[in-house]
C-alpha positions in Angstrom: 0.0 0.0 0.0 1.4 3.4 -1.0 2.3 5.7 1.9 2.1 8.9 0.0 0.4 11.7 2.0 -2.6 13.5 0.6 -2.1 17.3 0.8 -5.7 18.3 0.5 -4.3 21.4 -0.9 -7.5 22.3 -2.5 -10.5 22.4 -0.3 -12.8 19.4 -0.4 -16.5 19.4 -0.1 -16.9 15.8 1.1 -19.7 13.9 -0.5 -22.2 12.6 2.0 -21.4 9.2 3.4 -23.8 6.5 2.9 -24.9 4.6 6.0 -22.8 1.7 4.8 -19.8 3.8 4.7 -20.0 4.6 8.4 -21.0 1.5 10.1 -21.9 1.9 13.8 -19.1 1.0 16.1 -17.8 1.9 19.5 -16.7 5.2 17.9 -20.3 6.2 17.3 -22.0 4.7 20.3 -21.7 7.9 22.4 -23.4 10.1 19.8 -27.0 11.0 20.0 -29.4 9.1 17.8 -29.2 10.8 14.4 -29.7 10.0 10.8 -26.5 9.7 8.8 -26.4 11.9 5.7 -27.4 10.2 2.6 -25.8 11.0 -0.7 -26.3 14.5 -2.0 -27.8 15.0 -5.5 -25.2 14.7 -8.2 -22.6 12.9 -6.0 -21.7 9.3 -5.6 -21.4 7.9 -2.1 -17.9 7.4 -0.8 -17.1 3.8 0.0 -14.2 2.9 2.2 -11.5 0.9 0.6 -8.5 -0.8 2.1 -6.5 0.1 -1.0 -6.9 3.8 -0.5 -4.3 5.5 1.7 -7.0 7.8 3.0 -9.7 5.2 3.6 -11.7 6.5 0.6 -11.8 5.4 -3.0 -12.8 7.2 -6.2 -14.1 10.0 -4.1 -16.4 12.6 -5.8 -14.8 15.9 -5.0 -16.8 19.1 -5.3 -15.8 22.7 -5.6 -17.3 26.1 -6.2 -17.0 27.6 -9.7 -15.8 30.8 -8.3 -14.7 30.7 -4.7 -14.8 27.0 -3.7 -11.5 25.4 -3.7 -10.7 22.1 -5.5 -9.2 19.0 -4.3 -5.5 18.2 -4.5 -5.5 14.5 -4.1 -2.4 14.4 -6.2 -1.6 10.8 -6.3 -3.2 8.3 -8.6 -6.5 9.1 -6.9 -6.7 12.4 -8.8 -7.2 10.7 -12.1 -10.1 8.6 -10.7 -11.7 11.5 -8.9 -14.8 13.2 -10.3 -14.3 17.0 -10.0 -17.6 18.8 -9.8 -18.6 22.3 -8.7 -21.1 24.0 -6.5 -21.8 27.6 -7.5 -23.6 28.4 -4.4 -21.2 27.4 -1.7 -17.6 27.7 -0.5 -16.9 25.1 2.1 -14.2 23.8 4.4 -14.7 20.1 4.8 -12.8 17.5 6.6 -12.2 13.9 5.9 -9.5 14.0 3.3 -5.9 14.0 4.5 -2.6 14.9 2.9 -1.6 12.8 0.0 1.4 13.5 -2.1 4.7 14.9 -0.6 4.8 18.6 -0.8 8.2 18.5 -2.4 6.8 16.5 -5.3 4.1 19.0 -6.3 4.1 20.7 -9.7 1.7 23.6 -9.2 1.7 24.5 -12.8 0.6 21.1 -14.1 -1.8 20.7 -11.1 -3.4 24.0 -11.8 -3.9 23.2 -15.5 -5.5 19.8 -14.7 -7.8 21.2 -12.1 -8.9 24.2 -14.2 -9.8 22.0 -17.1 -11.6 19.6 -14.8 -13.7 22.4 -13.2 -14.6 24.0 -16.5 -15.8 20.6 -17.7 -18.1 20.0 -14.8 -19.9 23.2 -13.7 -22.1 23.1 -11.5 -24.4 20.3 -10.3 -23.4 19.3 -6.8 -25.2 20.2 -3.6 -23.3 20.8 -0.4 -23.4 18.0 2.2 -24.5 20.4 4.9 -27.3 22.9 5.4 -26.3 26.3 4.0 -29.1 28.2 5.7 -30.5 28.3 9.1 -32.3 25.4 10.7 -30.9 21.9 11.5 -28.6 19.4 10.1 -29.3 15.7 9.6 -26.1 14.4 11.3 -22.3 14.5 11.4 -19.8 13.1 8.9 -17.7 10.6 10.8 -14.4 8.9 10.2 -14.9 5.4 9.0 -13.0 2.6 10.8 -10.7 1.4 8.1 -6.9 1.2 7.8 -5.3 4.6 7.1 -1.6 4.9 6.3 0.6 7.7 7.5 3.8 9.5 6.8 5.0 12.4 9.0 4.7 15.8 7.5 7.8 17.1 5.9 9.4 20.0 7.8 9.1 23.3 6.0 12.4 24.6 4.6 13.5 27.5 6.7 16.0 30.2 5.7 19.3 29.9 7.6 21.5 32.9 8.4 19.1 35.5 7.1 19.2 38.6 9.4 15.5 39.4 8.8 14.6 35.9 10.1 16.6 35.5 13.3 16.7 32.1 15.0 14.7 32.5 18.2 14.2 30.3 21.3 10.8 30.7 23.1 12.6 31.6 26.3 14.0 34.8 24.7 11.7 36.2 22.0 12.4 39.5 20.3 10.9 42.5 22.1 7.4 43.9 21.2 9.2 46.9 19.5 10.7 44.5 17.0 7.4 43.2 15.7 7.3 42.7 12.0 4.4 45.1 11.7 6.6 47.8 13.2 9.4 47.1 10.7 11.1 44.5 12.9 12.1 40.9 12.3 10.1 37.8 11.7 11.2 35.3 14.4 12.3 31.9 13.2 11.6 29.0 15.7 12.8 26.3 13.3 16.1 25.6 15.1 14.4 25.4 18.5 11.9 23.0 17.1 14.5 20.9 15.3 16.5 20.6 18.6 13.3 19.7 20.5 12.4 17.0 17.9 15.8 15.5 18.1 15.5 15.1 21.8 12.0 13.7 21.6 13.0 11.1 19.0 16.1 10.1 21.1 13.9 9.7 24.2 11.4 7.5 22.3 14.1 5.4 21.0 15.0 4.3 24.5 12.7 1.4 24.9 9.2 3.0 24.8 6.4 0.5 24.2 3.2 1.5 22.4 1.4 1.5 25.8 4.0 4.2 26.9 3.3 6.2 23.9 -0.4 6.0 24.2 -0.1 7.2 27.8 1.4 10.4 26.5 -1.7 11.0 24.4 -4.5 9.9 26.8 -5.5 12.0 29.8 -6.1 10.2 33.1 -9.7 11.1 33.2 -11.8 13.8 34.9 -10.7 14.4 38.5 -8.0 11.8 38.0 -5.2 14.1 38.9 -4.5 17.4 40.5 -5.0 19.6 37.5 -8.0 20.1 35.3 -6.2 17.9 32.8 -3.4 15.4 33.4 -1.4 12.9 31.5 0.0 10.0 33.5 3.6 9.4 34.6 5.4 7.0 32.3 7.6 5.2 34.9 11.3 6.0 34.5 10.6 7.8 31.2 8.3 10.8 31.6 6.8 12.8 34.6 3.4 13.4 33.1 1.8 16.8 32.2 -0.4 19.2 34.2 -2.8 21.1 32.0 -4.7 24.0 33.6 -6.9 26.9 32.8 -7.2 29.8 32.2 -6.6 32.6 29.6 -6.5 35.2 32.4 -4.7 33.4 35.2 -4.2 30.1 37.0 -7.6 28.7 37.7 -8.7 26.7 40.7 -6.0 27.8 43.1 -5.0 30.6 45.4 -2.2 33.3 45.7 -2.4 34.0 41.9 -3.2 37.1 40.0 -6.6 37.7 38.4 -5.5 39.4 35.2 -7.6 41.5 32.9 -9.5 39.5 30.4 -8.1 39.3 26.8 -10.9 41.7 25.6 -9.6 44.4 28.0 -6.0 43.7 27.0 -7.0 44.0 23.3 -8.6 47.3 24.1 -5.2 48.8 25.0 -3.9 48.1 21.4 -0.5 48.1 23.2 1.9 45.3 22.3 4.1 45.8 25.3 1.2 45.4 27.7 -0.1 42.4 25.8 3.4 40.8 26.0 3.9 41.6 29.7 0.5 40.2 30.6 1.4 37.0 28.8 4.8 36.8 30.5 3.4 37.2 33.9 0.7 34.7 33.4 3.3 32.2 32.0 5.5 32.7 35.1 2.5 32.1 37.4 1.5 29.0 35.7 5.0 27.6 35.8 5.3 28.7 39.5 2.3 26.5 40.3 3.7 23.5 38.5 1.5 23.8 35.4 3.1 22.5 32.1 0.4 23.6 29.7 -1.7 26.8 30.2 -5.0 26.5 28.4 -4.9 29.8 26.6 -4.9 32.2 24.9 -8.4 32.0 23.4 -8.8 33.6 20.0 -12.3 32.8 18.7 -13.7 35.8 16.9 -16.4 38.1 18.3 -18.6 37.3 15.3 -21.7 37.3 17.4 -22.0 40.3 19.6 -23.9 38.2 22.2 -21.3 35.4 22.2 -20.8 34.3 25.8 -17.0 33.8 25.7 -16.1 36.8 23.5 -14.4 38.4 26.5 -11.9 35.6 26.6 -10.7 36.6 23.2 -9.3 39.7 21.6 -12.3 41.1 19.8 -13.9 41.1 16.4 -11.1 41.7 14.0 -8.7 39.0 12.8 -5.6 41.2 12.6 -6.1 42.6 16.1 -6.9 39.2 17.5 -3.9 37.7 15.7 -1.5 40.3 17.1 -3.1 39.8 20.6 -2.6 36.1 20.4 1.0 36.4 19.0 2.2 38.8 21.7 0.5 36.8 24.5 2.0 33.5 23.4 5.5 35.0 23.1 5.1 36.3 26.6 3.6 33.1 28.1 6.2 30.8 26.6 9.0 33.2 27.7 7.6 32.5 31.2 8.3 28.8 30.7 4.8 27.4 30.2 3.4 25.8 27.1 0.7 28.0 25.6 -2.4 26.5 24.0 -4.1 28.3 21.1 -7.9 27.6 21.4 -10.6 26.8 20.3 -9.7 25.6 16.8 -12.1 26.6 15.1 -15.5 28.4 14.6 -16.6 28.2 18.2 -18.3 31.6 18.2 -21.4 30.9 20.3 -22.1 28.8 23.4 -25.7 27.7 22.7 -25.6 24.1 21.7 -21.9 24.3 21.1 -21.5 20.5 20.9 -24.5 20.1 18.6 -24.0 22.7 16.0 -22.3 22.9 12.6 -20.5 26.2 11.8 -20.7 26.3 8.1 -17.9 28.4 6.7 -16.5 29.0 3.2 -12.8 28.5 2.6 -11.9 32.1 1.9 -13.6 33.4 5.0 -12.0 30.6 7.1 -8.6 31.5 6.0 -8.8 35.3 6.1 -10.9 35.6 9.3 -11.1 32.7 11.6 -7.9 30.8 11.0 -5.7 33.9 11.0 -5.2 34.2 14.8 -4.2 30.6 14.9 -1.7 31.1 12.1 -0.2 33.9 14.0 0.0 31.6 17.1 2.0 29.1 15.1 4.4 31.9 14.0 4.8 32.7 17.7 6.0 29.2 18.2 2.9 28.0 20.2 3.4 24.5 21.7 -0.2 23.2 21.6 -3.6 23.9 20.0 -7.0 22.9 21.3 -9.7 21.8 18.9 -13.3 23.0 19.6 -16.6 21.4 20.6 -18.5 22.3 17.5 -18.8 20.8 14.0 -17.2 22.5 11.1 -19.1 22.0 7.9 -20.7 18.8 9.3 -17.6 17.2 10.8 -16.6 17.6 14.4 -13.7 20.0 14.8 -11.6 17.4 16.7 -11.8 14.9 13.8 -11.9 17.4 11.0 -9.0 16.4 8.9 -9.1 19.4 6.6 -8.6 21.8 9.5 -6.3 19.6 11.7 -4.0 18.1 9.2 -4.2 20.1 6.0 -4.6 23.6 7.4 -2.9 23.5 10.9 -0.2 20.9 10.3 0.5 21.2 6.6 -0.4 24.8 5.6 0.6 26.4 8.8 3.5 24.0 9.4 2.5 23.5 13.1 5.0 21.2 14.8 3.4 21.0 18.2 0.3 18.8 19.2 -3.4 19.2 19.0 -5.5 18.3 22.0 -9.3 18.0 22.3 -11.4 20.4 24.3 -12.7 18.5 27.3 -14.8 15.6 26.0 -14.8 17.0 22.5 -13.4 13.8 21.0 -15.8 11.6 19.2 -13.9 8.5 18.0 -10.8 6.4 18.2 -10.2 7.2 14.6 -9.7 10.9 15.4 -6.0 9.9 15.8 -5.8 9.1 12.2 -7.0 12.6 11.1 -4.9 14.9 13.2 -5.8 14.7 16.9 -2.7 14.1 19.2 -4.0 14.2 22.7 -7.4 13.5 24.3 -8.6 15.5 27.3 -9.5 14.9 30.0 -9.1 11.3 28.7 -12.5 9.8 29.4 -15.4 9.9 26.9 -17.6 11.7 29.3 -16.6 13.1 32.7 -15.8 10.2 35.2 -17.2 7.6 32.8 -14.2 5.3 33.2 -14.2 4.8 29.4 -11.9 6.3 26.8 -11.8 6.5 23.0 -8.0 6.0 23.3 -6.0 4.2 26.0 -6.3 0.5 25.3 -8.6 1.2 22.3 -5.8 3.2 20.6 -3.2 0.6 21.5 -5.4 -2.1 19.9 -6.1 0.0 16.7 -2.4 0.4 16.2 -1.7 -3.2 16.8 -4.3 -4.3 14.2 -3.1 -1.8 11.7 -6.2 0.4 11.6 -4.1 3.3 12.8 -0.5 3.4 11.6 2.4 2.8 14.0 4.0 5.9 12.4 1.0 8.0 13.4 1.3 7.0 17.0 5.0 7.7 16.9 4.2 11.1 15.5 1.7 11.9 18.2 4.1 11.0 21.0 7.0 12.9 19.3 4.9 16.1 19.0 3.9 16.0 22.7 7.5 15.4 23.8 9.0 17.9 21.4 6.7 20.6 22.9 7.8 19.6 26.4 11.5 19.9 25.3 10.8 23.2 23.4 9.9 24.9 26.7 12.8 23.2 28.5 10.4 21.5 30.9 12.8 18.5 31.0 15.0 20.5 33.4 14.2 21.4 37.0 10.5 22.3 37.1 8.1 23.1 40.0 5.8 20.3 41.1 2.1 20.9 41.1 1.2 22.6 44.3 -2.6 22.7 44.2 -5.6 20.5 43.8 -7.9 21.9 41.2 -10.8 19.9 42.4 -10.5 20.3 46.2 -9.4 23.6 47.6 -9.5 22.1 51.1 -6.9 19.4 50.3 -4.3 20.0 52.9 -1.9 17.5 51.4 -1.5 18.9 47.9 -2.5 22.6 48.3 0.8 24.2 49.3 -0.5 27.8 48.8 2.5 28.8 46.8 2.4 32.6 46.2 3.3 33.4 42.6 1.8 36.9 42.4 5.0 38.9 42.7 4.2 42.5 41.7 2.0 41.5 38.8 -0.8 43.7 40.1 1.1 46.6 38.5 0.4 45.4 34.9 -3.2 44.6 35.9 -3.8 48.2 37.0 -1.9 49.5 33.9 -4.0 47.4 31.5 -7.2 48.3 33.2 -6.5 52.0 32.7 -5.0 51.7 29.2 -7.9 49.6 28.0 -10.6 51.9 29.3 -12.2 53.5 26.3 -13.5 57.1 26.6 -16.6 57.3 24.4 -18.0 60.7 25.3 -16.6 63.7 27.1 -18.8 66.8 26.9 -17.4 70.1 28.1 -14.3 68.4 29.5 -16.3 66.7 32.2 -13.3 64.4 32.7 -10.8 64.3 34.2 -12.4 65.2 37.4 -10.8 68.4 38.9 -11.2 68.5 42.7 -11.4 71.6 44.8 -13.0 74.9 45.1 -14.8 75.9 41.9 -14.6 72.4 40.6 -15.8 69.1 42.0 -16.2 69.0 45.7 -18.9 66.2 46.0 -19.0 62.9 44.2 -21.7 60.3 44.5 -21.1 56.7 43.3 -24.3 55.1 41.9 -25.0 51.5 41.0 -24.2 48.0 42.2 -21.2 47.8 39.9 -19.5 50.6 41.8 -19.2 48.7 45.0 -18.2 45.3 46.5 -20.0 42.0 46.0 -22.1 40.9 49.0 -20.6 37.4 48.7 -17.1 38.6 48.3 -15.1 38.5 45.0 -15.2 34.7 44.7 -18.7 34.1 46.1 -20.0 32.6 42.9 -18.3 29.4 41.6 -16.4 30.1 38.5 -17.7 33.7 38.8 -21.1 32.6 37.8 -23.1 35.5 39.1 -23.3 39.3 38.9 -23.0 41.2 42.1 -20.7 44.2 42.7 -18.1 45.4 40.3 -17.7 43.2 37.3 -14.0 42.3 36.7 -14.3 39.0 34.7 -16.9 36.9 33.0 -17.9 33.4 34.1 -16.8 29.9 33.2 -13.6 27.9 32.8 -11.8 31.1 31.6 -11.6 32.5 35.1 -9.4 32.6 38.2 -9.7 33.2 41.9 -9.5 36.8 42.9 -6.7 37.3 45.5 -8.6 40.5 46.3 -10.8 42.9 44.3 -10.6 46.7 44.4 -14.0 48.2 43.7 -14.5 51.7 42.4 -16.0 53.1 45.6 -13.0 52.0 47.6 -10.6 53.5 45.1 -12.5 56.7 44.6 -12.8 57.4 48.3 -9.0 56.9 48.6 -8.3 59.2 45.7 -10.7 61.9 46.8 -9.0 62.4 50.1 -5.5 62.5 48.7 -5.3 66.3 48.4 -2.8 68.1 50.5 -5.5 70.8 51.6 -9.2 70.8 52.0 -9.6 72.7 48.8 -8.1 69.7 46.9 -10.4 67.1 48.3 -13.9 65.9 47.6 -16.8 64.4 49.6 -17.9 60.9 48.5 -21.3 59.3 49.0 -23.0 56.4 47.4 -26.2 54.7 46.3 -25.7 51.0 45.2 -29.3 49.9 44.7 -30.0 49.7 40.9 -33.7 49.2 41.2 -34.7 52.0 43.6 -34.4 54.7 41.0 -36.2 57.2 43.1 -33.7 56.7 45.9 -30.9 57.1 43.3 -32.4 60.4 42.1 -32.5 61.7 45.6 -28.9 60.6 46.3 -27.5 62.5 43.3 -29.4 65.7 43.8 -27.1 68.7 44.4 -23.9 66.6 43.9 -21.2 68.0 41.7 -20.6 64.7 39.9 -22.7 61.5 39.8 -20.7 58.5 38.5 -23.1 55.7 37.5 -21.4 52.2 37.4 -23.2 49.6 35.3 -22.3 46.3 33.7 -23.1 43.4 31.4 -21.9 39.9 32.0 -21.6 36.6 30.1 -19.7 33.3 30.1 -19.6 29.6 29.3 -22.7 27.6 28.8 -22.4 25.2 31.7 -23.5 28.1 34.0 -26.8 30.1 33.4 -27.1 33.5 35.0 -30.4 35.3 35.0 -31.5 33.3 32.0 -28.3 33.9 30.1 -27.0 30.4 29.1 -23.5 31.6 28.6 -24.4 33.8 25.7 -26.2 37.0 26.3 -30.0 37.0 25.7 -29.7 40.5 24.4 -27.3 43.5 24.4 -28.9 45.6 27.1 -26.9 46.4 30.1 -27.8 44.4 33.2 -29.4 45.3 36.5 -32.0 47.9 35.3 -29.1 50.0 34.1 -30.9 52.0 31.4 -33.5 53.2 33.9 -31.0 53.9 36.6 -28.9 56.1 34.3 -31.9 57.9 33.0 -33.2 58.6 36.5 -29.8 59.9 37.6 -29.3 62.1 34.5 -32.8 63.5 34.9 -31.6 64.9 38.2 -27.9 65.5 38.0 -26.4 67.7 35.2 -23.0 66.1 35.4 -23.8 62.4 35.1 -20.8 60.2 34.2 -21.4 56.6 33.1 -18.8 53.8 33.5 -19.7 50.4 32.0 -17.8 47.3 32.9 -18.9 45.1 30.0 -17.9 41.8 28.4 -18.6 43.3 25.0 -20.8 45.8 23.2 -24.1 46.9 24.5 -27.0 49.0 23.2 -26.8 52.4 24.9 -29.4 54.3 22.8 -31.8 54.9 25.6 -29.5 57.4 27.3 -26.3 58.1 25.3 -27.7 61.4 23.9 -29.1 62.6 27.2 -27.8 66.2 27.6 -26.9 65.5 31.2 -24.8 62.4 30.4 -21.5 64.3 30.1 -19.0 61.5 29.9 -19.0 57.7 29.2 -16.1 55.3 29.7 -16.3 51.7 28.5 -14.1 50.0 31.1 -14.1 46.3 29.9 -13.5 43.6 32.6 -10.2 44.7 34.0 -9.3 42.2 36.7 -8.5 42.6 40.4 -7.4 46.2 40.2 -10.7 47.3 38.6 -11.4 50.2 41.0 -7.9 51.6 40.9 -7.7 51.4 37.1 -10.9 53.3 36.5 -10.1 55.8 39.2 -6.7 56.5 37.5 -8.7 57.5 34.4 -11.5 59.4 36.1 -9.1 61.7 37.9 -6.6 62.1 35.1 -3.7 60.2 36.6 -3.9 58.2 33.3 -4.9 59.8 30.1 -7.2 57.3 28.4 -5.9 55.8 25.1 -8.1 52.6 24.9 -9.8 51.8 21.6 -12.8 49.6 20.9 -11.9 46.1 19.7 -15.5 45.8 18.3 -18.3 48.0 17.1 -21.0 49.4 19.3 -24.2 49.4 17.2 -27.4 51.4 17.6 -29.5 48.3 17.6 -28.9 44.5 17.8 -30.2 43.9 14.2 -27.4 46.1 12.8 -24.9 43.4 13.4 -24.2 40.9 10.6 -24.8 37.8 12.7 -26.8 36.8 15.7 -27.2 33.8 18.0 -28.7 30.7 16.3 -31.2 29.3 18.8 -33.2 26.1 19.0 -31.8 22.6 18.8 -32.0 19.8 21.3 -30.4 16.5 22.4 -30.6 14.9 19.0 -30.6 17.9 16.8 -27.7 19.5 15.1 -28.1 23.2 14.6 -26.9 24.8 11.3 -25.0 28.1 11.8 -24.3 29.5 8.3 -21.5 32.2 8.2 -23.3 33.9 5.3 -21.8 37.3 6.0 -18.4 35.9 4.8 -15.6 38.4 5.2 -18.0 41.1 6.5 -17.5 40.6 10.2 -18.2 43.5 12.6 -17.0 47.0 11.2 -16.5 45.5 7.7 -20.2 44.8 7.6 -21.1 48.3 8.8 -18.8 49.8 6.2 -20.0 47.7 3.3 -23.7 48.2 4.1 -23.4 51.9 5.0 -24.8 51.3 8.5 -23.9 54.1 11.0 -22.7 52.6 14.3 -23.0 54.4 17.6 -19.2 54.0 18.1 -17.1 52.4 15.4 -14.3 49.7 15.8 -11.0 51.4 16.8 -12.8 54.4 18.3 -11.6 56.1 21.6 -11.2 59.6 22.8 -8.4 61.2 24.8 -8.0 64.1 27.2 -5.7 65.5 24.5 -5.7 66.0 20.7 -3.5 64.5 18.1 -2.7 65.4 14.5 -1.2 63.3 11.7 1.0 64.6 8.8 4.0 64.0 6.5 3.0 60.6 5.1 5.7 58.7 3.2 5.6 55.3 1.6 8.4 53.2 0.3 9.5 49.6 -0.5 11.8 48.0 1.9 15.1 46.7 0.4 15.7 43.0 0.9 19.4 42.1 0.7 19.0 38.3 0.6 17.8 36.4 -2.4 16.8 33.1 -0.7 13.1 33.6 -1.7 13.6 35.8 -4.8 11.7 33.4 -7.2 8.7 33.2 -4.8 8.7 36.9 -4.2 8.8 37.6 -8.0 6.0 35.2 -8.6 3.9 36.9 -6.0 4.6 40.3 -7.5 3.4 38.9 -10.9 0.1 38.0 -9.3 0.7 34.3 -9.0 -0.6 32.4 -5.9 1.8 31.1 -3.3 2.6 27.4 -4.0 1.1 24.5 -2.2 3.7 23.3 0.3 4.4 22.5 3.9 4.2 25.8 5.9 3.0 27.7 2.8 1.0 30.2 4.8 3.6 30.8 7.5 6.5 31.0 5.0 8.8 33.7 6.4 9.3 35.5 3.1 5.5 36.0 2.9 5.5 37.8 6.2 8.6 39.9 6.1 8.1 43.7 5.9 7.7 44.8 2.3 6.2 48.3 2.4 7.1 51.0 4.9 4.4 53.5 5.8 5.9 56.4 7.7 4.2 59.5 9.1 4.3 61.9 12.0 1.9 62.2 15.0 1.9 65.3 17.2 0.2 65.9 20.5 -1.5 69.2 20.0 -3.5 69.2 23.2 -2.6 70.3 26.7 -2.1 66.9 28.3 0.5 64.2 27.9 -1.0 61.1 26.4 -1.0 58.2 24.1 -2.4 57.8 20.6 -3.2 54.6 18.7 -2.5 55.1 14.9 -4.3 52.5 12.8 -3.6 51.4 9.2 -6.4 50.2 7.0 -5.9 48.6 3.6 -8.4 49.2 0.8 -8.2 46.5 -2.0 -9.4 47.1 -5.5 -13.1 46.3 -6.0 -12.3 43.2 -8.1 -10.7 41.6 -5.0 -14.1 41.1 -3.3 -12.8 42.4 0.0 -14.5 44.7 2.6 -14.0 48.4 2.1 -11.4 48.7 4.8 -9.3 46.0 6.5 -7.1 46.6 9.5 -3.5 45.7 8.8 -1.4 47.7 11.3 -1.4 49.6 14.6 0.9 50.9 17.2 0.8 52.9 20.4 2.6 56.3 20.7 3.0 58.2 23.9 3.6 61.9 23.5 4.2 64.7 25.9 2.1 67.7 25.1 3.2 69.6 22.0 5.7 66.9 21.0 5.7 64.9 17.8 7.1 61.6 16.8 7.8 59.7 13.5 5.8 56.5 13.4 6.6 53.5 11.2 4.2 50.8 10.2 4.9 48.1 7.7 2.9 45.9 5.4 4.0 42.4 4.3 3.0 40.5 1.2 0.7 38.5 3.3 -1.0 41.7 4.5 -1.7 42.7 1.0 -2.9 39.2 -0.2 -6.2 37.5 -0.5 -6.9 33.8 -0.4 -7.3 32.1 -3.7 -9.6 29.2 -3.1 -9.0 27.6 -6.5 -5.2 27.5 -6.2 -5.2 27.3 -2.4 -2.6 30.0 -2.0 -2.2 33.7 -1.2 -2.3 36.1 -4.1 -1.8 39.8 -4.7 -5.1 41.1 -6.2 -5.0 42.8 -9.6 -5.4 46.6 -9.4 -4.4 49.5 -7.2 -4.2 48.8 -3.5 -4.6 51.9 -1.3 -4.5 52.5 2.4 -5.5 55.0 5.1 -4.0 55.9 8.4 -6.1 57.3 11.2 -7.6 57.1 14.7 -10.3 54.6 14.1 -12.0 52.5 11.3 -13.9 55.7 10.3 -11.5 58.4 11.3 -8.9 58.5 8.5 -6.3 61.3 8.6 -3.9 60.2 5.9 -4.2 58.3 2.6 -1.7 56.7 0.2 -1.2 54.1 -2.4 0.8 50.8 -1.8 3.7 50.8 -4.3 3.5 47.3 -5.5 
């Protein structure tokens, strides 16, 4: 049997499997009772064959006539495949693996063959999944049949090129050296090579298949001290501790409760993003954690999405840079980072019983982008998600796991399942490397792997080479982070805080509260500031009395950790709920911080009186409390989280976008009485604020995010002007919920698969508002300052490249040819090196020192089919008043490319590419043309 790998280079729309093709087995027994898809019109059923290296023979492969990609089953299977097209759908399917060695590909002959095949067969096929709303008929599963395997070839990496310095995760380049700022593209190839050599040498030392399987199979729910654990392999390997969360070490004490990723993203500040990651990495390592389960980088596609706050917002570029900087920081701290949840897990409702149906171009340009940037940051592990992707569960979706993540991105680490997101033993054959927590359902005592995987390897159903690859990847990631050296032992019990034997109460906080406070202030977004209501000026003739209004302004009655996994809303909101949380070591509320700040003056004329009213529902009492006060600061919030906790009817996702706790009525009642009403919202995401935003007495509004344990100090720093706000929105705040391009898909049930069509395509968030000419209340990237900034002296130039290692590829790209199909094609260093320099000056023309966030948006020619404006660069600039600074942003070939679904590569669109530089997605100050 041939052992050539199938590259899946061109995206497959898998024909529906007949019932005979997926015979029931142990691998399907845990699934709900569903009807397996029958063959779609125009397509033949796929029948498994032992002579096929993929487990499929004479497969009917379908593609879109315009955007749908075609198959690249480039071995002899290509000649027998029927290539057809679907004009109505672009799809990312699973179930076909890599088939010819990347080094043997001839893209020219391939393209000619595929083009002629497509033109000869337009268009008859129907997709295997529902392209509209409603329900699916069932998942596509992996048939139990022998599948051969060869390890992916390692992408060729330039050696000795100054622009691509060899980097070890322990000492990454500083944030100021980011490629988007004109810096270098870090090259982790040497570090990975060394780690792989050590992993292979270790495995050569008498490891049995049972030993190797132990690396891949968790010990089961509550089977160890951490939320996920792999067992000790006696005399060979100490096992791994895997622990949440993306904002701190979960389930233990004496740790820092950092700002959530959405607040970190609101800073648009690479240094703060990196530092947060570094400190989180150090704390995880200090507690004995090997793998920190974060960062999370699913997109804020649905404004109501319950876990949006765990990610970096609603733009792929911002999310990608947030993930990139966070991972560089975490792994510099010594812990393995885990990029999650791969992929399309954008809502909580029925997350294990829904199919996110996404076209190939949208998948590449939007949802896969942050994961690609994670790979470029050297991430050690990736977590696949609960949902289905185009009718195949993400954790056995071969297109996404093998072809995109491991082949196209060149990922050399391992892919783990989300907890109980595995659905078959055969998932090992299509890209999954580790199952967590190890049992099929929590505490079931059963596993898809363990002895089952050992048996499948023994009988040849899963290749020995594949098991070796799984074990090698896991060990290599361990070596990559130097965890084979002295490493702290696990010092906590995630399942029993009262365990006096294992809970050592190791304090890992250090001075990390400083970055928590800094991010909370830098991520606060000033949305409105009439008549310079802020910053508050204390003393005679200014503000001498302040009243704090609203439950969010004070402490929780139960204390900061009174609700398990923060599943409740009482007092100041500083994080959402679910597995993405941590225990607060303390929580500074706004009332505490404001009282402290208001009495700091040296004389009585520099101080202010402070009173409060924390009842949100007694609006008459609130109105009385604010009467005659110089400033009324109303604190409100909106919460969300993971679906295993329901709060006030919100099943993880938000039922609507209103602020919580009678907030609209409370604000209106206060504003009707007090002429200097200032609103502060601690919110997991956007909310509809139309009922009061234009009230003449609402003089200022701050969107404060969910800033962690220093919440009160952070917002007080901004209110009193100790910090000049420079935060920017990482999403759009609309005027009404229906203005957003996508909403929650509801319904479903125990045996029903929801269909979630991503029909907006590339038009996520602000891109939709721009394309549809919808006026938002506050646009993506918006944020005010206590100062003013001007932009001028724009210059654009090409960046000289002294080396010629990739000259042929770069020339082909310039000529409009797509990047070739190859291992690591999307993460190729030449594609990401700075190509175009955009230089301009920014001056602080106001009277206050402060920071500005210049943003660069690319405008592709109309023929490219892109949104009107696409974020491709940003930086943060701190300027004393009246000073100016030259700012440099750069664009790479990747930044200027679009995804070609037919040729499965990145291509420069035909026509003139322009760009704008400004202060938000709708506030452009400078404009230019890209000289390519």
